C-alpha positions as protocol buffer text, in pm:
chain_id: "A"
residue {
  index: 1
  type: MET
  ca { x: 10428 y: 4833 z: -6800 }
}
residue {
  index: 2
  type: THR
  ca { x: 10548 y: 4638 z: -6496 }
}
residue {
  index: 3
  type: THR
  ca { x: 10489 y: 4267 z: -6438 }
}
residue {
  index: 4
  type: LEU
  ca { x: 10242 y: 4337 z: -6159 }
}
residue {
  index: 5
  type: THR
  ca { x: 10025 y: 4566 z: -6370 }
}
residue {
  index: 6
  type: ARG
  ca { x: 10033 y: 4416 z: -6720 }
}
residue {
  index: 7
  type: PRO
  ca { x: 9719 y: 4229 z: -6829 }
}
residue {
  index: 8
  type: ALA
  ca { x: 9734 y: 3853 z: -6774 }
}
residue {
  index: 9
  type: VAL
  ca { x: 9385 y: 3807 z: -6919 }
}
residue {
  index: 10
  type: SER
  ca { x: 9231 y: 4027 z: -7184 }
}
residue {
  index: 11
  type: VAL
  ca { x: 8876 y: 3977 z: -7312 }
}
residue {
  index: 12
  type: ARG
  ca { x: 8781 y: 4186 z: -7614 }
}
residue {
  index: 13
  type: GLY
  ca { x: 8440 y: 4215 z: -7778 }
}
residue {
  index: 14
  type: ALA
  ca { x: 8318 y: 3886 z: -7628 }
}
residue {
  index: 15
  type: VAL
  ca { x: 7980 y: 3780 z: -7767 }
}
residue {
  index: 16
  type: LYS
  ca { x: 7805 y: 3450 z: -7692 }
}
residue {
  index: 17
  type: SER
  ca { x: 7445 y: 3356 z: -7765 }
}
residue {
  index: 18
  type: TYR
  ca { x: 7229 y: 3053 z: -7687 }
}
residue {
  index: 19
  type: ASN
  ca { x: 6910 y: 3000 z: -7886 }
}
residue {
  index: 20
  type: GLY
  ca { x: 6901 y: 3364 z: -7984 }
}
residue {
  index: 21
  type: LEU
  ca { x: 6963 y: 3491 z: -7629 }
}
residue {
  index: 22
  type: ARG
  ca { x: 7282 y: 3696 z: -7595 }
}
residue {
  index: 23
  type: VAL
  ca { x: 7452 y: 3574 z: -7277 }
}
residue {
  index: 24
  type: LEU
  ca { x: 7768 y: 3778 z: -7332 }
}
residue {
  index: 25
  type: ASP
  ca { x: 7704 y: 4108 z: -7503 }
}
residue {
  index: 26
  type: ASP
  ca { x: 8025 y: 4271 z: -7631 }
}
residue {
  index: 27
  type: ILE
  ca { x: 8225 y: 4233 z: -7310 }
}
residue {
  index: 28
  type: ASP
  ca { x: 8565 y: 4395 z: -7261 }
}
residue {
  index: 29
  type: PHE
  ca { x: 8769 y: 4346 z: -6947 }
}
residue {
  index: 30
  type: ILE
  ca { x: 9118 y: 4266 z: -6825 }
}
residue {
  index: 31
  type: ALA
  ca { x: 9260 y: 4082 z: -6525 }
}
residue {
  index: 32
  type: ARG
  ca { x: 9609 y: 4188 z: -6427 }
}
residue {
  index: 33
  type: THR
  ca { x: 9900 y: 3966 z: -6335 }
}
residue {
  index: 34
  type: GLY
  ca { x: 9929 y: 3898 z: -5964 }
}
residue {
  index: 35
  type: GLU
  ca { x: 9580 y: 4026 z: -5889 }
}
residue {
  index: 36
  type: VAL
  ca { x: 9248 y: 3870 z: -5788 }
}
residue {
  index: 37
  type: THR
  ca { x: 8959 y: 3973 z: -6010 }
}
residue {
  index: 38
  type: ALA
  ca { x: 8611 y: 3899 z: -5872 }
}
residue {
  index: 39
  type: ILE
  ca { x: 8317 y: 3873 z: -6110 }
}
residue {
  index: 40
  type: ILE
  ca { x: 7981 y: 3938 z: -5943 }
}
residue {
  index: 41
  type: GLY
  ca { x: 7625 y: 3975 z: -6063 }
}
residue {
  index: 42
  type: PRO
  ca { x: 7279 y: 3818 z: -6050 }
}
residue {
  index: 43
  type: SER
  ca { x: 7213 y: 3463 z: -6165 }
}
residue {
  index: 44
  type: GLY
  ca { x: 7199 y: 3443 z: -6542 }
}
residue {
  index: 45
  type: SER
  ca { x: 7414 y: 3753 z: -6592 }
}
residue {
  index: 46
  type: GLY
  ca { x: 7682 y: 3562 z: -6785 }
}
residue {
  index: 47
  type: LYS
  ca { x: 7942 y: 3523 z: -6510 }
}
residue {
  index: 48
  type: SER
  ca { x: 8013 y: 3153 z: -6552 }
}
residue {
  index: 49
  type: THR
  ca { x: 7994 y: 3176 z: -6931 }
}
residue {
  index: 50
  type: LEU
  ca { x: 8258 y: 3450 z: -6928 }
}
residue {
  index: 51
  type: LEU
  ca { x: 8480 y: 3244 z: -6699 }
}
residue {
  index: 52
  type: ARG
  ca { x: 8448 y: 2939 z: -6924 }
}
residue {
  index: 53
  type: ALA
  ca { x: 8524 y: 3150 z: -7230 }
}
residue {
  index: 54
  type: ILE
  ca { x: 8862 y: 3241 z: -7084 }
}
residue {
  index: 55
  type: ASN
  ca { x: 8991 y: 2885 z: -7128 }
}
residue {
  index: 56
  type: HIS
  ca { x: 8772 y: 2817 z: -7434 }
}
residue {
  index: 57
  type: LEU
  ca { x: 8531 y: 2578 z: -7266 }
}
residue {
  index: 58
  type: GLU
  ca { x: 8274 y: 2812 z: -7422 }
}
residue {
  index: 59
  type: PRO
  ca { x: 8391 y: 2921 z: -7769 }
}
residue {
  index: 60
  type: LEU
  ca { x: 8286 y: 3277 z: -7843 }
}
residue {
  index: 61
  type: ASP
  ca { x: 8063 y: 3374 z: -8135 }
}
residue {
  index: 62
  type: SER
  ca { x: 8282 y: 3678 z: -8183 }
}
residue {
  index: 63
  type: GLY
  ca { x: 8560 y: 3854 z: -7995 }
}
residue {
  index: 64
  type: PHE
  ca { x: 8864 y: 3689 z: -7843 }
}
residue {
  index: 65
  type: VAL
  ca { x: 9053 y: 3611 z: -7524 }
}
residue {
  index: 66
  type: THR
  ca { x: 9427 y: 3633 z: -7462 }
}
residue {
  index: 67
  type: VAL
  ca { x: 9624 y: 3500 z: -7166 }
}
residue {
  index: 68
  type: ASP
  ca { x: 9970 y: 3651 z: -7125 }
}
residue {
  index: 69
  type: GLY
  ca { x: 9929 y: 3787 z: -7476 }
}
residue {
  index: 70
  type: GLU
  ca { x: 9850 y: 3446 z: -7633 }
}
residue {
  index: 71
  type: LEU
  ca { x: 9521 y: 3395 z: -7814 }
}
residue {
  index: 72
  type: ILE
  ca { x: 9320 y: 3120 z: -7642 }
}
residue {
  index: 73
  type: GLY
  ca { x: 9142 y: 2857 z: -7849 }
}
residue {
  index: 74
  type: VAL
  ca { x: 9201 y: 3034 z: -8179 }
}
residue {
  index: 75
  type: ARG
  ca { x: 9477 y: 3161 z: -8408 }
}
residue {
  index: 76
  type: LEU
  ca { x: 9491 y: 3449 z: -8652 }
}
residue {
  index: 77
  type: TYR
  ca { x: 9505 y: 3323 z: -9012 }
}
residue {
  index: 78
  type: ARG
  ca { x: 9477 y: 3558 z: -9310 }
}
residue {
  index: 79
  type: GLY
  ca { x: 9307 y: 3821 z: -9100 }
}
residue {
  index: 80
  type: ARG
  ca { x: 9049 y: 3587 z: -8945 }
}
residue {
  index: 81
  type: LEU
  ca { x: 9033 y: 3390 z: -8620 }
}
residue {
  index: 82
  type: ARG
  ca { x: 9043 y: 3014 z: -8675 }
}
residue {
  index: 83
  type: GLU
  ca { x: 8976 y: 2743 z: -8417 }
}
residue {
  index: 84
  type: LEU
  ca { x: 9284 y: 2562 z: -8288 }
}
residue {
  index: 85
  type: SER
  ca { x: 9304 y: 2184 z: -8285 }
}
residue {
  index: 86
  type: GLU
  ca { x: 9167 y: 2011 z: -7976 }
}
residue {
  index: 87
  type: ARG
  ca { x: 9520 y: 1904 z: -7882 }
}
residue {
  index: 88
  type: ALA
  ca { x: 9645 y: 2263 z: -7897 }
}
residue {
  index: 89
  type: ILE
  ca { x: 9350 y: 2384 z: -7689 }
}
residue {
  index: 90
  type: LEU
  ca { x: 9411 y: 2115 z: -7428 }
}
residue {
  index: 91
  type: ARG
  ca { x: 9775 y: 2220 z: -7411 }
}
residue {
  index: 92
  type: GLN
  ca { x: 9666 y: 2578 z: -7340 }
}
residue {
  index: 93
  type: ARG
  ca { x: 9417 y: 2464 z: -7077 }
}
residue {
  index: 94
  type: SER
  ca { x: 9689 y: 2268 z: -6897 }
}
residue {
  index: 95
  type: ARG
  ca { x: 9841 y: 2604 z: -6803 }
}
residue {
  index: 96
  type: ILE
  ca { x: 9510 y: 2747 z: -6679 }
}
residue {
  index: 97
  type: GLY
  ca { x: 9368 y: 2596 z: -6361 }
}
residue {
  index: 98
  type: PHE
  ca { x: 8990 y: 2575 z: -6333 }
}
residue {
  index: 99
  type: VAL
  ca { x: 8791 y: 2497 z: -6017 }
}
residue {
  index: 100
  type: PHE
  ca { x: 8431 y: 2415 z: -6103 }
}
residue {
  index: 101
  type: GLN
  ca { x: 8127 y: 2477 z: -5886 }
}
residue {
  index: 102
  type: ASN
  ca { x: 8038 y: 2107 z: -5893 }
}
residue {
  index: 103
  type: PHE
  ca { x: 8397 y: 1986 z: -5832 }
}
residue {
  index: 104
  type: ASN
  ca { x: 8428 y: 1765 z: -6146 }
}
residue {
  index: 105
  type: LEU
  ca { x: 8653 y: 1513 z: -5972 }
}
residue {
  index: 106
  type: PHE
  ca { x: 8709 y: 1173 z: -6132 }
}
residue {
  index: 107
  type: PRO
  ca { x: 8488 y: 941 z: -5921 }
}
residue {
  index: 108
  type: HIS
  ca { x: 8687 y: 626 z: -6007 }
}
residue {
  index: 109
  type: LEU
  ca { x: 9019 y: 774 z: -5891 }
}
residue {
  index: 110
  type: SER
  ca { x: 9143 y: 827 z: -5538 }
}
residue {
  index: 111
  type: VAL
  ca { x: 9200 y: 1178 z: -5412 }
}
residue {
  index: 112
  type: LEU
  ca { x: 9574 y: 1144 z: -5467 }
}
residue {
  index: 113
  type: ALA
  ca { x: 9526 y: 1007 z: -5819 }
}
residue {
  index: 114
  type: ASN
  ca { x: 9293 y: 1297 z: -5902 }
}
residue {
  index: 115
  type: LEU
  ca { x: 9584 y: 1533 z: -5833 }
}
residue {
  index: 116
  type: VAL
  ca { x: 9855 y: 1323 z: -5997 }
}
residue {
  index: 117
  type: GLU
  ca { x: 9693 y: 1235 z: -6328 }
}
residue {
  index: 118
  type: ALA
  ca { x: 9693 y: 1572 z: -6505 }
}
residue {
  index: 119
  type: PRO
  ca { x: 10058 y: 1671 z: -6434 }
}
residue {
  index: 120
  type: VAL
  ca { x: 10174 y: 1327 z: -6552 }
}
residue {
  index: 121
  type: VAL
  ca { x: 9960 y: 1311 z: -6866 }
}
residue {
  index: 122
  type: THR
  ca { x: 9961 y: 1673 z: -6983 }
}
residue {
  index: 123
  type: GLN
  ca { x: 10298 y: 1797 z: -6856 }
}
residue {
  index: 124
  type: GLY
  ca { x: 10511 y: 1484 z: -6845 }
}
residue {
  index: 125
  type: VAL
  ca { x: 10590 y: 1521 z: -6476 }
}
residue {
  index: 126
  type: PRO
  ca { x: 10739 y: 1198 z: -6328 }
}
residue {
  index: 127
  type: ARG
  ca { x: 10470 y: 1018 z: -6128 }
}
residue {
  index: 128
  type: ALA
  ca { x: 10672 y: 1014 z: -5806 }
}
residue {
  index: 129
  type: GLU
  ca { x: 10733 y: 1388 z: -5831 }
}
residue {
  index: 130
  type: ALA
  ca { x: 10365 y: 1454 z: -5904 }
}
residue {
  index: 131
  type: ALA
  ca { x: 10261 y: 1239 z: -5607 }
}
residue {
  index: 132
  type: ALA
  ca { x: 10495 y: 1424 z: -5371 }
}
residue {
  index: 133
  type: ARG
  ca { x: 10360 y: 1759 z: -5491 }
}
residue {
  index: 134
  type: ALA
  ca { x: 10003 y: 1629 z: -5456 }
}
residue {
  index: 135
  type: ARG
  ca { x: 10060 y: 1531 z: -5092 }
}
residue {
  index: 136
  type: GLU
  ca { x: 10201 y: 1877 z: -5018 }
}
residue {
  index: 137
  type: LEU
  ca { x: 9893 y: 2038 z: -5170 }
}
residue {
  index: 138
  type: LEU
  ca { x: 9653 y: 1812 z: -4983 }
}
residue {
  index: 139
  type: ALA
  ca { x: 9824 y: 1912 z: -4660 }
}
residue {
  index: 140
  type: ARG
  ca { x: 9793 y: 2275 z: -4760 }
}
residue {
  index: 141
  type: VAL
  ca { x: 9414 y: 2247 z: -4795 }
}
residue {
  index: 142
  type: GLY
  ca { x: 9378 y: 2039 z: -4478 }
}
residue {
  index: 143
  type: LEU
  ca { x: 9321 y: 1699 z: -4640 }
}
residue {
  index: 144
  type: ALA
  ca { x: 9651 y: 1517 z: -4588 }
}
residue {
  index: 145
  type: ASP
  ca { x: 9464 y: 1222 z: -4436 }
}
residue {
  index: 146
  type: LYS
  ca { x: 9231 y: 1183 z: -4736 }
}
residue {
  index: 147
  type: ALA
  ca { x: 9488 y: 1089 z: -5004 }
}
residue {
  index: 148
  type: ASP
  ca { x: 9356 y: 733 z: -5037 }
}
residue {
  index: 149
  type: ALA
  ca { x: 8986 y: 822 z: -5011 }
}
residue {
  index: 150
  type: TYR
  ca { x: 8751 y: 843 z: -5311 }
}
residue {
  index: 151
  type: PRO
  ca { x: 8535 y: 1149 z: -5395 }
}
residue {
  index: 152
  type: ARG
  ca { x: 8215 y: 970 z: -5292 }
}
residue {
  index: 153
  type: GLN
  ca { x: 8359 y: 932 z: -4942 }
}
residue {
  index: 154
  type: LEU
  ca { x: 8410 y: 1306 z: -4899 }
}
residue {
  index: 155
  type: SER
  ca { x: 8175 y: 1587 z: -4808 }
}
residue {
  index: 156
  type: GLY
  ca { x: 8103 y: 1856 z: -5063 }
}
residue {
  index: 157
  type: GLY
  ca { x: 8339 y: 2093 z: -4887 }
}
residue {
  index: 158
  type: GLN
  ca { x: 8617 y: 1837 z: -4890 }
}
residue {
  index: 159
  type: GLN
  ca { x: 8562 y: 1768 z: -5259 }
}
residue {
  index: 160
  type: GLN
  ca { x: 8593 y: 2139 z: -5335 }
}
residue {
  index: 161
  type: ARG
  ca { x: 8922 y: 2158 z: -5149 }
}
residue {
  index: 162
  type: VAL
  ca { x: 9049 y: 1860 z: -5346 }
}
residue {
  index: 163
  type: ALA
  ca { x: 8944 y: 2039 z: -5665 }
}
residue {
  index: 164
  type: ILE
  ca { x: 9144 y: 2346 z: -5562 }
}
residue {
  index: 165
  type: ALA
  ca { x: 9448 y: 2131 z: -5484 }
}
residue {
  index: 166
  type: ARG
  ca { x: 9409 y: 1957 z: -5820 }
}
residue {
  index: 167
  type: ALA
  ca { x: 9410 y: 2291 z: -6002 }
}
residue {
  index: 168
  type: LEU
  ca { x: 9725 y: 2393 z: -5816 }
}
residue {
  index: 169
  type: ALA
  ca { x: 9897 y: 2065 z: -5907 }
}
residue {
  index: 170
  type: LEU
  ca { x: 9947 y: 2192 z: -6263 }
}
residue {
  index: 171
  type: ARG
  ca { x: 10135 y: 2498 z: -6136 }
}
residue {
  index: 172
  type: PRO
  ca { x: 9911 y: 2717 z: -6353 }
}
residue {
  index: 173
  type: ARG
  ca { x: 9989 y: 3071 z: -6461 }
}
residue {
  index: 174
  type: LEU
  ca { x: 9621 y: 3154 z: -6412 }
}
residue {
  index: 175
  type: LEU
  ca { x: 9351 y: 3014 z: -6183 }
}
residue {
  index: 176
  type: LEU
  ca { x: 8980 y: 3037 z: -6262 }
}
residue {
  index: 177
  type: PHE
  ca { x: 8726 y: 2973 z: -5986 }
}
residue {
  index: 178
  type: ASP
  ca { x: 8351 y: 2928 z: -6031 }
}
residue {
  index: 179
  type: GLU
  ca { x: 8194 y: 2991 z: -5688 }
}
residue {
  index: 180
  type: PRO
  ca { x: 8490 y: 2843 z: -5494 }
}
residue {
  index: 181
  type: THR
  ca { x: 8328 y: 2866 z: -5149 }
}
residue {
  index: 182
  type: SER
  ca { x: 7967 y: 2786 z: -5240 }
}
residue {
  index: 183
  type: ALA
  ca { x: 7991 y: 2421 z: -5131 }
}
residue {
  index: 184
  type: LEU
  ca { x: 8210 y: 2474 z: -4825 }
}
residue {
  index: 185
  type: ASP
  ca { x: 8104 y: 2441 z: -4466 }
}
residue {
  index: 186
  type: PRO
  ca { x: 8118 y: 2791 z: -4308 }
}
residue {
  index: 187
  type: GLU
  ca { x: 8411 y: 2704 z: -4082 }
}
residue {
  index: 188
  type: LEU
  ca { x: 8620 y: 2599 z: -4382 }
}
residue {
  index: 189
  type: VAL
  ca { x: 8571 y: 2914 z: -4586 }
}
residue {
  index: 190
  type: GLY
  ca { x: 8846 y: 3098 z: -4399 }
}
residue {
  index: 191
  type: GLU
  ca { x: 9096 y: 2822 z: -4474 }
}
residue {
  index: 192
  type: VAL
  ca { x: 9026 y: 2842 z: -4846 }
}
residue {
  index: 193
  type: LEU
  ca { x: 9044 y: 3222 z: -4848 }
}
residue {
  index: 194
  type: ALA
  ca { x: 9381 y: 3199 z: -4673 }
}
residue {
  index: 195
  type: VAL
  ca { x: 9505 y: 2969 z: -4952 }
}
residue {
  index: 196
  type: LEU
  ca { x: 9378 y: 3213 z: -5215 }
}
residue {
  index: 197
  type: ARG
  ca { x: 9550 y: 3505 z: -5041 }
}
residue {
  index: 198
  type: ASP
  ca { x: 9872 y: 3306 z: -5033 }
}
residue {
  index: 199
  type: LEU
  ca { x: 9838 y: 3235 z: -5405 }
}
residue {
  index: 200
  type: ALA
  ca { x: 9775 y: 3601 z: -5481 }
}
residue {
  index: 201
  type: ALA
  ca { x: 10083 y: 3700 z: -5280 }
}
residue {
  index: 202
  type: SER
  ca { x: 10293 y: 3450 z: -5476 }
}
residue {
  index: 203
  type: GLY
  ca { x: 10195 y: 3614 z: -5804 }
}
residue {
  index: 204
  type: THR
  ca { x: 9924 y: 3377 z: -5931 }
}
residue {
  index: 205
  type: THR
  ca { x: 9651 y: 3557 z: -6119 }
}
residue {
  index: 206
  type: MET
  ca { x: 9299 y: 3456 z: -6021 }
}
residue {
  index: 207
  type: VAL
  ca { x: 8961 y: 3529 z: -6175 }
}
residue {
  index: 208
  type: VAL
  ca { x: 8683 y: 3433 z: -5936 }
}
residue {
  index: 209
  type: VAL
  ca { x: 8311 y: 3418 z: -6002 }
}
residue {
  index: 210
  type: THR
  ca { x: 8132 y: 3461 z: -5670 }
}
residue {
  index: 211
  type: HIS
  ca { x: 7804 y: 3556 z: -5506 }
}
residue {
  index: 212
  type: GLU
  ca { x: 7987 y: 3628 z: -5181 }
}
residue {
  index: 213
  type: ILE
  ca { x: 8030 y: 4003 z: -5160 }
}
residue {
  index: 214
  type: GLY
  ca { x: 8240 y: 3967 z: -4845 }
}
residue {
  index: 215
  type: PHE
  ca { x: 8485 y: 3750 z: -5038 }
}
residue {
  index: 216
  type: ALA
  ca { x: 8505 y: 4006 z: -5318 }
}
residue {
  index: 217
  type: ARG
  ca { x: 8555 y: 4291 z: -5071 }
}
residue {
  index: 218
  type: ASP
  ca { x: 8822 y: 4115 z: -4863 }
}
residue {
  index: 219
  type: VAL
  ca { x: 9026 y: 3932 z: -5129 }
}
residue {
  index: 220
  type: ALA
  ca { x: 8978 y: 4094 z: -5469 }
}
residue {
  index: 221
  type: ASP
  ca { x: 9194 y: 4369 z: -5616 }
}
residue {
  index: 222
  type: HIS
  ca { x: 8940 y: 4435 z: -5890 }
}
residue {
  index: 223
  type: VAL
  ca { x: 8564 y: 4374 z: -5908 }
}
residue {
  index: 224
  type: VAL
  ca { x: 8359 y: 4336 z: -6227 }
}
residue {
  index: 225
  type: PHE
  ca { x: 7979 y: 4362 z: -6200 }
}
residue {
  index: 226
  type: LEU
  ca { x: 7789 y: 4189 z: -6481 }
}
residue {
  index: 227
  type: ASP
  ca { x: 7421 y: 4219 z: -6559 }
}
residue {
  index: 228
  type: ALA
  ca { x: 7239 y: 4082 z: -6864 }
}
residue {
  index: 229
  type: GLY
  ca { x: 7567 y: 3989 z: -7027 }
}
residue {
  index: 230
  type: ARG
  ca { x: 7722 y: 4333 z: -7000 }
}
residue {
  index: 231
  type: VAL
  ca { x: 7985 y: 4492 z: -6777 }
}
residue {
  index: 232
  type: VAL
  ca { x: 7788 y: 4750 z: -6581 }
}
residue {
  index: 233
  type: GLU
  ca { x: 8070 y: 4864 z: -6357 }
}
residue {
  index: 234
  type: GLN
  ca { x: 8422 y: 4764 z: -6260 }
}
residue {
  index: 235
  type: GLY
  ca { x: 8698 y: 4892 z: -6038 }
}
residue {
  index: 236
  type: PRO
  ca { x: 8853 y: 4846 z: -5691 }
}
residue {
  index: 237
  type: PRO
  ca { x: 8626 y: 4683 z: -5429 }
}
residue {
  index: 238
  type: ALA
  ca { x: 8621 y: 5004 z: -5224 }
}
residue {
  index: 239
  type: GLU
  ca { x: 8457 y: 5180 z: -5518 }
}
residue {
  index: 240
  type: VAL
  ca { x: 8231 y: 4916 z: -5674 }
}
residue {
  index: 241
  type: LEU
  ca { x: 8112 y: 4757 z: -5350 }
}
residue {
  index: 242
  type: VAL
  ca { x: 8111 y: 5058 z: -5118 }
}
residue {
  index: 243
  type: SER
  ca { x: 8041 y: 5357 z: -5342 }
}
residue {
  index: 244
  type: PRO
  ca { x: 7911 y: 5225 z: -5675 }
}
residue {
  index: 245
  type: ARG
  ca { x: 7855 y: 5477 z: -5952 }
}
residue {
  index: 246
  type: GLU
  ca { x: 7577 y: 5291 z: -6132 }
}
residue {
  index: 247
  type: GLU
  ca { x: 7218 y: 5263 z: -6008 }
}
residue {
  index: 248
  type: ARG
  ca { x: 7198 y: 4899 z: -6122 }
}
residue {
  index: 249
  type: THR
  ca { x: 7500 y: 4814 z: -5906 }
}
residue {
  index: 250
  type: ARG
  ca { x: 7346 y: 4987 z: -5605 }
}
residue {
  index: 251
  type: GLU
  ca { x: 7019 y: 4802 z: -5662 }
}
residue {
  index: 252
  type: PHE
  ca { x: 7197 y: 4465 z: -5682 }
}
residue {
  index: 253
  type: LEU
  ca { x: 7406 y: 4523 z: -5372 }
}
residue {
  index: 254
  type: GLY
  ca { x: 7107 y: 4657 z: -5181 }
}
residue {
  index: 255
  type: LYS
  ca { x: 6926 y: 4324 z: -5220 }
}
residue {
  index: 256
  type: LEU
  ca { x: 7218 y: 4141 z: -5059 }
}
residue {
  index: 257
  type: ILE
  ca { x: 7223 y: 4343 z: -4737 }
}
């Protein structure tokens, strides 16, 4: 299996329940190295829970996740999966970038410091090197002049671009996005998509939860449609979004036109 086709993320038998409600119901799916996988579906279908399970922000009730063949959040011990220590889990997460829907920036740190802190603390990168990399990334997302600003001084769209730059600062092997364009001003969406395309071309694997069908059609290599915690349909965008096989997929897409 070549590098560009081997699974970077593998989710097997993922089950997660809250108060008796099964949010993830025996989900299997893979995301391949160097590809963009878009996860779509109605609100409450389990999209964000699945994304958070990939880096163990949501521990599964059963099933498991691997990234580049490594179990995430657990280890196999005497035939059973056991939870890793918090330190070990944090070490794994430092190699998986995550951009949250609500930004999750540190309000007491400047924009530059938000980008510098994680590489210094979790990866031991020299502060000067991390700062230089951070300035490059801020320029890349169009915020070179905001290095000394604080999150409260930025618009929602600007905060989201800082969050994307912060995820990139860790040079992750995998990037997870939860609605990356939902808070952006319309004229800025194209800039962010251009950055994501550049990342995809450079070999970074991305799993993106989105309500934007246009984004999934234009950027994704693979689309996964979730409903009620199950994978209803998955495949290339030209199939899932243009000629879906399943009636539930057609019904969902029809409401968006």
